[in-house]
C-alpha positions, 0 to 999 in steps of 0.5 A: 487474467486474460490479455492483460498487459502489465504497466511498462515502467519508464519515462512516461509512466505516472505512479502515485505512492501513498505513505511515501514519507517513510518505510516501505513508502519511501523505499519504494519511491527510491526504486522506482526512481531508478526506472526514470518514471513520473512519482507522486509523492503523498503523505500528510509529512510535507516537509520529508515528502518536500526533502525527498523530492529534492533526490527524486527527478520528476517527482511530485508533492502532493500532502494528503490525510488518507482518512479524509475523502476530500483529501484523496479526491484533490490529491487524485486531481492535482496528479492528473492535472500535473501529469496529464494521466495515472498509470499506477496507484500504490496504496501503501499509507496504513498503520497497525493498531494495539493488540488485544483480545477481541472483549477488548478491542477499542472500537474508537480505534478500530473505527479510525483505522478502518479509515485509513486502511480500507476505506481511504484505499477504496476512495482512491481506487475509485478516483483512478479507476476512470482515469485507468479505463480512459487510457486503457490500461493500469495498475493498483497495488494494495499492500496488506500484511502477512497477518493475514496469513497468522492466527495469534490471540490478540491479532484481530483488528489490525488483520481484520482491515487487511483480510477486508483488503484482500478480499476487496482486491480480489473482487476489483481484479475480477471486475476490471479484468476487461478495462485491462486495468490489474489489481495486486495485493502485497503481503509483506512480512514483518518489515523494519520500518516504524509500524511496530510502535503502534502494536502494543498490547498483550503480546509483547513477544510479537516485536522481540521474536518476530522483529529478528527476522524482519526484511528490509522495506526494500525487499518490499519494495522490490516485489512492489515493483514486480507486481507492477511489471508482471500483473500478478495477484498476490506476492505473500512474503510469509512464505518462505517464513517459519510462524508458529501460529496458535 
């Protein structure tokens, strides 16, 4: 990417973190707080956000359902109104799905997953891009998944949403180059969060075998900060892992 100036993390930097109430989102918030940035903590769980905010200086709590366009639009408006600017969007909110063969895919679940894992991040991007463009700089970090690097029976729905998010991120990065806005995607490996409570179905070995290799959420948070500070497009956290694919 030519002439891109990565976002500087300091006391004037305003960062939105969606899915901030648990897992990777919460770990990212706590690590970013050490940089003394201004943080918008976004989630549906107001109680956890309020408790977290007590620990995080210069934080602002916004409840938001990332499957509802009106919530996302209002969230971005509130953050801009509160802090006066938005420098970084971390699209972290998302969830997994049951692992089923293609012939058994629950289409209702698939549509729900698309709303949260793909459409929600797109709406958030659409809302922050004009703000970042007017500021002359910005960073959008989309959280993908290491499952896009695997080919396993039953693994079509959730990885499929992340493949779509990855492609959208690639195109957006190219489109926004001229505006000094860079888009990055992080593909975490299996991470020690509540995520796998949603991964069930026809492959129980997914939990027992891969979870023993799982990364701590703080490791992903560190990579998110690396992406912000360097402007790199992709960080693939599966590269150093041995994964057997079919």
